[in-house]
SELUM-283918 format. One record per atom (N, C-alpha, C): residue number from 1; atom name; x, y, z. Coordinates in pm, whole numbers, plus 32768, in hexadecimal, padded with zeros to 4 digits. Example, Ala and Ser with C-alpha at 12.3 -4.5 7.8 and 13.67 -1.06 7.14 Angstrom:
<rs>
<r 1 N <8527 7DC7 830C>>,
<r 1 CA <84CE 7E3E 830C>>,
<r 1 C <8528 7EB6 830C>>,
<r 2 N <8505 7F1F 82C4>>,
<r 2 CA <8557 7F96 82CA>>,
<r 2 C <850A 8003 8313>>,
</rs>
This chain:
<rs>
<r 1 N <4F5D 951A 7381>>,
<r 1 CA <4F44 94A5 732F>>,
<r 1 C <4EC4 9461 7364>>,
<r 2 N <4E6C 9438 730E>>,
<r 2 CA <4DED 93FC 7335>>,
<r 2 C <4DFE 9367 7350>>,
<r 3 N <4D96 932C 738B>>,
<r 3 CA <4D99 929D 73A7>>,
<r 3 C <4DA4 924F 7322>>,
<r 4 N <4D5F 927F 72BC>>,
<r 4 CA <4D65 923D 723A>>,
<r 4 C <4DF2 9242 7203>>,
<r 5 N <4E37 92B6 7213>>,
<r 5 CA <4EBF 92BF 71E3>>,
<r 5 C <4F19 9259 722B>>,
<r 6 N <4F03 9246 72AF>>,
<r 6 CA <4F50 91E4 72F9>>,
<r 6 C <4F37 9158 72C0>>,
<r 7 N <4EB8 9137 72A5>>,
<r 7 CA <4E99 90B3 726E>>,
<r 7 C <4EDA 90A2 71E7>>,
<r 8 N <4ED8 910B 7196>>,
<r 8 CA <4F14 9104 7112>>,
<r 8 C <4FA8 90E6 711C>>,
<r 9 N <4FEC 9128 7178>>,
<r 9 CA <507B 9113 7188>>,
<r 9 C <5098 9086 71B9>>,
<r 10 N <5046 9055 7215>>,
<r 10 CA <505A 8FD0 724D>>,
<r 10 C <504D 8F64 71E2>>,
<r 11 N <4FF5 8F79 7181>>,
<r 11 CA <4FE3 8F16 7116>>,
<r 11 C <5054 8F12 70B3>>,
<r 12 N <50A4 8F76 70B5>>,
<r 12 CA <5115 8F78 7059>>,
<r 12 C <50F2 8FAB 6FD1>>,
<r 13 N <50A8 8F61 6F83>>,
<r 13 CA <5089 8F89 6EFB>>,
<r 13 C <5033 9002 6EF4>>,
<r 14 N <4FCF 900F 6F4B>>,
<r 14 CA <4F73 907F 6F43>>,
<r 14 C <4FB1 9100 6F75>>,
<r 15 N <5020 90FA 6FBB>>,
<r 15 CA <505F 9172 6FF0>>,
<r 15 C <50CF 91A3 6F97>>,
<r 16 N <50CC 9182 6F1A>>,
<r 16 CA <5139 91A5 6EBF>>,
<r 16 C <513B 923D 6EA5>>,
<r 17 N <51AE 926A 6E75>>,
<r 17 CA <51BA 92F8 6E53>>,
<r 17 C <5159 931F 6DE5>>,
<r 18 N <5141 92C4 6D89>>,
<r 18 CA <50E2 92DE 6D1A>>,
<r 18 C <5058 92FB 6D51>>,
<r 19 N <502D 92AC 6DB2>>,
<r 19 CA <4FA6 92C0 6DE9>>,
<r 19 C <4FA0 9340 6E3E>>,
<r 20 N <5009 935F 6E83>>,
<r 20 CA <500A 93DC 6ECE>>,
<r 20 C <5003 9451 6E6D>>,
<r 21 N <5049 9446 6DFC>>,
<r 21 CA <5045 94B0 6D96>>,
<r 21 C <4FBA 94BE 6D5F>>,
<r 22 N <4F73 944E 6D48>>,
<r 22 CA <4EE8 9452 6D15>>,
<r 22 C <4E92 9499 6D77>>,
<r 23 N <4E9D 9479 6DF5>>,
<r 23 CA <4E4C 94BD 6E5D>>,
<r 23 C <4E6C 954F 6E61>>,
<r 24 N <4EEA 9574 6E52>>,
<r 24 CA <4F12 9601 6E53>>,
<r 24 C <4EDA 9649 6DDC>>,
<r 25 N <4EDA 9609 6D65>>,
<r 25 CA <4EA1 9647 6CEE>>,
<r 25 C <4E0D 9660 6D00>>,
<r 26 N <4DC7 9600 6D3C>>,
<r 26 CA <4D37 960E 6D4E>>,
<r 26 C <4D1C 9686 6DAC>>,
<r 27 N <4D6C 9691 6E15>>,
<r 27 CA <4D5B 9703 6E71>>,
<r 27 C <4D77 9785 6E27>>,
<r 28 N <4DD9 9781 6DCD>>,
<r 28 CA <4DFA 97FA 6D82>>,
<r 28 C <4D87 9826 6D28>>,
<r 29 N <4D40 97C7 6CEC>>,
<r 29 CA <4CCB 97E6 6C96>>,
<r 29 C <4C60 9827 6CE7>>,
<r 30 N <4C44 97ED 6D5D>>,
<r 30 CA <4BDC 9824 6DB3>>,
<r 30 C <4C00 98B1 6DDC>>,
<r 31 N <4C7D 98C5 6E04>>,
<r 31 CA <4CA8 994D 6E2B>>,
<r 31 C <4CA0 99AD 6DB7>>,
<r 32 N <4CC5 9980 6D42>>,
<r 32 CA <4CBF 99D9 6CCC>>,
<r 32 C <4C31 9A03 6CAF>>,
<r 33 N <4BD5 99A2 6CA7>>,
<r 33 CA <4B4A 99C3 6C89>>,
<r 33 C <4B10 9A1D 6CF6>>,
<r 34 N <4B2E 99FE 6D73>>,
<r 34 CA <4AFC 9A53 6DE2>>,
<r 34 C <4B32 9AE1 6DD5>>,
<r 35 N <4BB3 9AEE 6DB7>>,
<r 35 CA <4BF0 9B72 6DA5>>,
<r 35 C <4BB6 9BBC 6D2E>>,
<r 36 N <4B9A 9B74 6CC5>>,
<r 36 CA <4B5E 9BB0 6C4F>>,
<r 36 C <4AD3 9BEA 6C6E>>,
<r 37 N <4A81 9B9C 6CB3>>,
<r 37 CA <49FC 9BCA 6CD9>>,
<r 37 C <4A04 9C41 6D37>>,
<r 38 N <4A57 9C36 6D9C>>,
<r 38 CA <4A66 9CA5 6DFA>>,
<r 38 C <4A97 9D25 6DB6>>,
<r 39 N <4AFA 9D14 6D5F>>,
<r 39 CA <4B2F 9D88 6D16>>,
<r 39 C <4AC5 9DCB 6CBF>>,
<r 40 N <4A74 9D79 6C7E>>,
<r 40 CA <4A0A 9DAE 6C29>>,
<r 40 C <49A2 9DFB 6C7B>>,
<r 41 N <497F 9DC3 6CEF>>,
<r 41 CA <491D 9E08 6D46>>,
<r 41 C <4955 9E8D 6D79>>,
<r 42 N <49D1 9E8D 6DA3>>,
<r 42 CA <4A0E 9F0A 6DD3>>,
<r 42 C <4A14 9F6E 6D61>>,
<r 43 N <4A3E 9F3F 6CEA>>,
<r 43 CA <4A46 9F9A 6C77>>,
<r 43 C <49BD 9FD3 6C52>>,
<r 44 N <4955 9F81 6C5E>>,
<r 44 CA <48CE 9FB1 6C3D>>,
<r 44 C <48A5 A01A 6CA4>>,
<r 45 N <48C3 A004 6D22>>,
<r 45 CA <489F A066 6D8A>>,
<r 45 C <48E6 A0EB 6D74>>,
<r 46 N <4967 A0E5 6D53>>,
<r 46 CA <49B0 A160 6D3D>>,
<r 46 C <497B A1A7 6CC2>>,
<r 47 N <4957 A159 6C5C>>,
<r 47 CA <491D A194 6BE4>>,
<r 47 C <489F A1E2 6C05>>,
<r 48 N <484C A1AC 6C5A>>,
<r 48 CA <47D2 A1F2 6C80>>,
<r 48 C <47F1 A276 6CC9>>,
<r 49 N <4859 A274 6D1B>>,
<r 49 CA <487B A2EA 6D6B>>,
<r 49 C <48B8 A35C 6D17>>,
<r 50 N <4904 A33A 6CB1>>,
<r 50 CA <494C A3A2 6C67>>,
<r 50 C <491B A3B6 6BD8>>,
<r 51 N <48B7 A370 6BB0>>,
<r 51 CA <4889 A375 6B25>>,
<r 51 C <4845 A3F9 6B09>>,
<r 52 N <4876 A442 6AA1>>,
<r 52 CA <4837 A4BD 6A79>>,
<r 52 C <47C2 A4A7 6A19>>,
<r 53 N <47A6 A42A 69F9>>,
<r 53 CA <4740 A40C 6997>>,
<r 53 C <46B6 A40C 69D7>>,
<r 54 N <4655 A409 6981>>,
<r 54 CA <45CB A401 69AF>>,
<r 54 C <45B1 A377 69E9>>,
<r 55 N <454C A36C 6A3A>>,
<r 55 CA <452A A2F0 6A7E>>,
<r 55 C <4516 A27B 6A21>>,
<r 56 N <44CE A294 69B3>>,
<r 56 CA <44B1 A228 6957>>,
<r 56 C <4532 A1EF 6918>>,
<r 57 N <4590 A245 68F7>>,
<r 57 CA <460E A219 68BD>>,
<r 57 C <4660 A1C9 6923>>,
<r 58 N <4661 A1F6 69A0>>,
<r 58 CA <46A9 A1B0 6A09>>,
<r 58 C <466D A125 6A1D>>,
<r 59 N <45E9 A11F 6A22>>,
<r 59 CA <45A6 A09E 6A35>>,
<r 59 C <45C7 A03F 69C2>>,
<r 60 N <45CB A072 6948>>,
<r 60 CA <45E9 A020 68D5>>,
<r 60 C <4675 9FE9 68DE>>,
<r 61 N <46D5 A040 6902>>,
<r 61 CA <4760 A013 690F>>,
<r 61 C <476D 9FAC 697E>>,
<r 62 N <472A 9FC4 69EF>>,
<r 62 CA <4730 9F67 6A5F>>,
<r 62 C <46F4 9EDE 6A3A>>,
<r 63 N <4686 9EE5 69EF>>,
<r 63 CA <4647 9E69 69C4>>,
<r 63 C <46A6 9E16 696F>>,
<r 64 N <46EA 9E57 6912>>,
<r 64 CA <474C 9E12 68BD>>,
<r 64 C <47C0 9DDA 6911>>,
<r 65 N <47EF 9E29 6971>>,
<r 65 CA <485F 9DFC 69C3>>,
<r 65 C <4837 9D83 6A1A>>,
<r 66 N <47C1 9D8D 6A56>>,
<r 66 CA <4792 9D1C 6AA8>>,
<r 66 C <477B 9C9E 6A54>>,
<r 67 N <474B 9CAE 69DA>>,
<r 67 CA <4739 9C3D 6981>>,
<r 67 C <47C3 9BFA 6966>>,
<r 68 N <4828 9C4C 694C>>,
<r 68 CA <48AD 9C14 6934>>,
<r 68 C <48E3 9BCC 69AF>>,
<r 69 N <48CC 9C08 6A24>>,
<r 69 CA <48FA 9BCA 6AA0>>,
<r 69 C <48B3 9B43 6AB3>>,
<r 70 N <4830 9B42 6A9C>>,
<r 70 CA <47E4 9AC5 6AAC>>,
<r 70 C <4817 9A5B 6A4B>>,
<r 71 N <4831 9A82 69CF>>,
<r 71 CA <4864 9A21 696B>>,
<r 71 C <48EC 99ED 6994>>,
<r 72 N <4945 9A46 69C7>>,
<r 72 CA <49C8 9A1A 69F6>>,
<r 72 C <49BC 99BA 6A6B>>,
<r 73 N <4962 99D9 6AC6>>,
<r 73 CA <494D 9982 6B3C>>,
<r 73 C <4917 98FA 6B10>>,
<r 74 N <48B9 98FA 6AB2>>,
<r 74 CA <4882 987C 6A7F>>,
<r 74 C <48EE 9829 6A3B>>,
<r 75 N <4943 986D 69ED>>,
<r 75 CA <49B1 9827 69A9>>,
<r 75 C <4A11 97EB 6A10>>,
<r 76 N <4A31 9837 6A79>>,
<r 76 CA <4A87 9805 6AE2>>,
<r 76 C <4A49 9790 6B2C>>,
<r 77 N <49C6 9797 6B42>>,
<r 77 CA <4980 9727 6B84>>,
<r 77 C <4984 96AC 6B30>>,
<r 78 N <496A 96B9 6AAC>>,
<r 78 CA <496F 9646 6A56>>,
<r 78 C <49F7 9606 6A51>>,
<r 79 N <4A60 9659 6A4D>>,
<r 79 CA <4AEA 9623 6A4C>>,
<r 79 C <4B06 95DC 6AD0>>,
<r 80 N <4ADD 9616 6B40>>,
<r 80 CA <4AF8 95D6 6BBF>>,
<r 80 C <4AAA 9553 6BCC>>,
<r 81 N <4A2F 9554 6B9B>>,
<r 81 CA <49E0 94D6 6B9E>>,
<r 81 C <4A24 946A 6B4B>>,
<r 82 N <4A57 948F 6AD7>>,
<r 82 CA <4A9E 9430 6A83>>,
<r 82 C <4B1A 93FA 6ACC>>,
<r 83 N <4B67 9453 6B0B>>,
<r 83 CA <4BDD 9429 6B55>>,
<r 83 C <4BBC 93CA 6BC7>>,
<r 84 N <4B51 93E9 6C10>>,
<r 84 CA <4B29 9394 6C80>>,
<r 84 C <4AFB 930C 6C4D>>,
<r 85 N <4AB0 9308 6BE2>>,
<r 85 CA <4A82 928A 6BAB>>,
<r 85 C <4AFA 9235 6B7B>>,
<r 86 N <4B5A 9276 6B3B>>,
<r 86 CA <4BD0 922E 6B0E>>,
<r 86 C <4C1F 91F7 6B85>>,
<r 87 N <4C30 9249 6BEC>>,
<r 87 CA <4C78 921C 6C64>>,
<r 87 C <4C30 91A8 6CA8>>,
<r 88 N <4BAB 91B0 6CB1>>,
<r 88 CA <4B5C 9144 6CED>>,
<r 88 C <4B6C 90C3 6CA0>>,
<r 89 N <4B6C 90CE 6C1C>>,
<r 89 CA <4B7C 905A 6BC8>>,
<r 89 C <4C07 9019 6BDC>>,
<r 90 N <4C6C 906C 6BE5>>,
<r 90 CA <4CF5 9039 6BFD>>,
<r 90 C <4CFA 8FF2 6C85>>,
<r 91 N <4CBB 902D 6CE9>>,
<r 91 CA <4CC0 8FF3 6D70>>,
<r 91 C <4C72 8F6E 6D72>>,
<r 92 N <4C01 8F68 6D28>>,
<r 92 CA <4BB7 8EE9 6D24>>,
<r 92 C <4C0B 8E7B 6CE4>>,
<r 93 N <4C50 8E9E 6C77>>,
<r 93 CA <4CA8 8E39 6C37>>,
<r 93 C <4D18 8E0F 6C96>>,
<r 94 N <4D55 8E6D 6CDD>>,
<r 94 CA <4DBE 8E4B 6D3B>>,
<r 94 C <4D88 8DF0 6DA7>>,
<r 95 N <4D11 8E11 6DDC>>,
<r 95 CA <4CD6 8DC0 6E46>>,
<r 95 C <4CB7 8D32 6E14>>,
<r 96 N <4C82 8D29 6D9A>>,
<r 96 CA <4C63 8CA6 6D60>>,
<r 96 C <4CE1 8C50 6D53>>,
<r 97 N <4D4F 8C90 6D25>>,
<r 97 CA <4DCF 8C49 6D1B>>,
<r 97 C <4E01 8C1F 6DA6>>,
<r 98 N <4DF2 8C76 6E06>>,
<r 98 CA <4E23 8C56 6E90>>,
<r 98 C <4DD2 8BE4 6ECA>>,
<r 99 N <4D4F 8BE5 6EB8>>,
<r 99 CA <4CFC 8B79 6EEB>>,
<r 99 C <4D1B 8AF7 6EA4>>,
<r 100 N <4D2D 8AFE 6E25>>,
<r 100 CA <4D4E 8A89 6DD5>>,
<r 100 C <4DD2 8A4D 6E01>>,
<r 101 N <4E32 8AA3 6E22>>,
<r 101 CA <4EB5 8A76 6E4F>>,
<r 101 C <4EAE 8A33 6ED8>>,
<r 102 N <4E52 8A5F 6F2E>>,
<r 102 CA <4E46 8A22 6FB4>>,
<r 102 C <4E06 899A 6FAA>>,
<r 103 N <4DB0 8985 6F48>>,
<r 103 CA <4D6B 8905 6F3C>>,
<r 103 C <4DC8 8898 6F06>>,
<r 104 N <4E2B 88BF 6EBF>>,
<r 104 CA <4E88 885B 6E82>>,
<r 104 C <4ED9 8812 6EE7>>,
</rs>
């Protein structure tokens, strides 16, 4: 458990099961995208080793495959960026309410 996780638990509200689940989902997205990229690279390498096709055909297929991998990675990045922005916005609102409550 990280120092931040300890702080979140100590605050009570930030250490909720919902927030732990959000952090877990975010980690799952990163793992998925990383696995997707790694799998595509390994598949491309194996294709080069066993391909009975001519060089130009292999290069064309690899180019298409890498383009798809790049598009998938970009899509995953955009989704993760959106999730992080939404989470930051929620935390800012929570912090503003907490500060407002302390001033009262």
